[in-house]
N, C-alpha and C positions, 0 to 999 in steps of 0.2 A: 644281327637282329635277334631278339628274344622270342622264341617260338615254343609254345606249349602244345603237346600232342595229347589228346584225350582218346584213349582206345588204341592199344598197341598189340593187336592180335596178328593173324597171319599176314594181313596187308599193312596194318599200321606200323608194325615193327620195321620192315625194310624201307618204308616210306620215311619214317623218322630217321633211320640210319642215313639215308641220302641227304636229308636236311642237315644233319651233323656234318657230313662230308662237304656240304656246301659252305661250311664256315659259320653257321648260325649257332647260337647258344640255345640248346634244346632241353626242355623239361617234359617229363612224362607223367601222365596219370592214367590209371586203369582201375576199373571196379575191383580188380584183384590186385591189391597193393604189392604182393609178392611178385607178380608178373611185371609190373612197372619197374620194380627194383632190379629184377634180373635183366630185363631188356636194357635199362639205363646203364648198368655195369658193362654190358656187352658192347653197346654202340657208342659209349662215351657221352651219355646225357645225364641229367640229374633227375632222380625220382621225386615226385610230389606226394605228400601225405594226405592232402585234401584237395577236392575239386576247386575249392575257393582259391587256393594258391595259384592255380593256372591263370587266374585273372590278372596276374602281375605281368604276363607276357604281352608283347605288342601284337602278336598274331597267335590265335588259338585255332588249332586244327582238330576237328572231330572226325573220328573214323569209327562209327557206332552202328548198331543194328538197323535203326530206321529213324525216320523223322520224329516219331513220338519220343524216343529216347533222347534225341538231340534237343528237342524242345524242353524236356525236363532238365537236362544238363545246362541249357542256356538260361532258363527262366525259373527253375525250381528253387526251393529254399537252399541257400548257400551255393547257388549255381553261379554261372559266369556273370550274369547281369547284376548279381548282388554285390560284386566287388570290382568289376572291370571299369576302367576309366573311359570317358568319352574319347573316341578315336581308336579304340581297340577294334581289331578286325577278327571276325570269326569265319573260318573257311570250313564248311561242312563238305567233307569228301565221302560221306556215307552214301548209300543208296536210299534216299529219303523220298517221302511223298511230296510232290511239288507244292500242293496247296498248303500243307503244314509248313513247308519251308517259307512260303510267302507270309504266313501268319507269324511265324517265329521272327522273321526278319523285320516285320513291321513293329513288333513289340521291342526288339532290340534297338531299332532306329530311334524310338522315343527316348532311349537312354544314351544316344550318341554312339552306339556300337553298330558297326557295319557287318552284315552277313553276306557272304558269297557262297553260292553252291558250286562245288567243283568235283562231282563224282568222276570215277576213273574207269577205264577199260584196259585190260591187258593181263590181269591176274597176277599171281605172286611172282611169276618169272620176270615180268616186266617191272613189277614194283621193286624187285631186287636190283635190276640194272638201271633204274631211274628213267625208263623209257615209256611210261604210261601215256595213254591218250586221256586227256582231261577235258571234260565238257563243262563250260563255265556259264553261270547265270549271275548277273549282278545289276543292281540299280545305282551303284556308286563307282564311277569311273576312276576317281582318285584312289579309293580304297583298293580297287583291282590293280591299279598301277603299283601300289605299294606291295601288294601280295605276290605279284608275278615273280620276283626273284626267288621266293620260297617255292612257288609252284614249279618253277623251272628246275629245281633240284629233284623233282619227282617225276616229271614228264617231259616229253619232247614234241608231242603233237597236241595242239590246243584248238578248241572250237569255242569261240565266244558266241554262245547260242542266242542270248537275249537277256531279258530282265530276270530278276530273282526267281528261282524255281525252274528256269528253262533248262539248265544243265541237268537237273534231276529228271525232268520230263524226257529229255533226249536220251539219257542213259536207260530209263525204263523202256522206252519205245524201241531202242536198238535191241535190248536184250529180249524183249518179247518176240521180236522178229526171229532172232536166233532160236528161241524156245519153240516157236511155231514150226520153223524149218525142221528142227530135230524131230519134233513130234510127228509131223507128216511123213518124213523119211522113215522113221521107225515103223510106222504103220505099213508103209509100202514094203519094207523088208519082212515084216511079219506075214504079210499077204504072200510075198514071194516064197517064203519058207513053206507055207501051207500048199502052195501050188507046186512046189518042188524045184524052185529056182534058187541057186546059191546066192546068199546075201551079197557076197563079194562081187558077183556078176552084176547085180543091180546097182551097187555103189559105183562100179566102174562105168556102167552105162550112164548113170546120172551125172557123173563127173565129166563126161564128154558130151553131154546133151544139155537141154534147157533147164533141167532141174538142179544144176550144180549150185552149191552154196558152201559156206564155211562148215556147216554141219556135215555135208557129204565129203568134202575134200580133206577136212582136218579131223573133226570129232569122230565120225563113223570110221574113216579110213585108218586113223592112227590109234584110237582109243577103244572103240567098240569091237570092230572086227578082230583086232589083236587081243581082245579081252584084257587089256591093261587097265582100263577104267580109272585112269589117274590124271585127268585134266587139271586137277587142283581147284576146280570150281565146284563148291558144294551144291548139292541138289536143292537144299532149302533156300540158298541165296537166289538161284535162278527162279524158283517158285515165287519168292518174294518179289523179285523184279517184275515178273509177269503179272502178279496181283496188283502191284503199284500201277502198271500200265492200264489194267482193266478198271481199276478204281478211278484213275484219271479220266478215262473215257466217259464213265458214268457221271463224274462231276462236271464234265463239259457238255453233258446232254447229248452225247454222240453214241449212236448204235454201232458197236464194234463186235459182231458175233465171233469173228475168228480170234480176236484177242481174248475175249471172254472164254472161249473154248480152250485156248492155249493155257490160260490161267487155271482153269479147272483141271485139265490133264496133268499139269505139273504139280498141283496141290495133291492130286491122287497119287502120283509117284512119290512125292515127299512123304505122305502118310504111310505108304506101303513099305518104303525102304528106309526111311529116316532122313531127317534134314541134313545130317552130317555126311551122308553117303555122297559119292562123286556124281555129279550131274549126268555124266555119260552113261550111268547105269539105269537111267529112267526107263529105257526100252524094256528092261527086264521086268519092271513092275507092270507094264502094259501087256507083256506076254503072260504074266501071272506067275513068274518065278523070281527068286531072290538071287540066283546064281546062274552062270552061263556055262 
């Protein structure tokens, strides 16, 4: 199958590489043409000189900053919709805003192009091994059936969440829970420090008690207390996901004060440390320092 990848950054590159390994004919486009050319040479794909050329593929995968960028790539001048044939499938694997995904999908459907949202969890490590968790939203069962062989090259755990946009909603809601867990535990550790209790002691207590979470058992234990700060998940990306969850709650008319607070806290950490910093360093921003 001919598959075009749009966006071959830290996640897109290994994901595209696994689609090549799956036996598909893969084409790459990136806003930085030199990046697409270098990645194509490395993984055995073909670089594209223009976005419009990606429309020749049967399946087009987008791995981009957010839903607004995806909408521009899909519907903008010389975008996917300007050249893609009816029957083309677009799989948005970005962390996008669910309502924008719905609108983009409706516009593409008018041209006979199916949009599937399939954001991922697992980070770069599992992108490399092709073992990502993929959350899927789709209004077109036939298109999803055609897309599954490509998705199976990149992931091993699949959740068919519901209609279009549901995958993006599930991804944001999962990540805001993780963001809130980390933020609350970080505040508890900062309080412990002020009281004179070693942070390691609090983490051990939490991990054998009711407060245990991924943040306590993995992030704090392996990346914060050790001062490695190298989870590979950028602070700006987690702040973005928390913001998407908060925005979704507002759009649904739902009062979600904890999600809103988590979004604000992570935005604060992003602004203090920089979007490219590792997300595990957020605690340092709330402490008021840039290093530990």
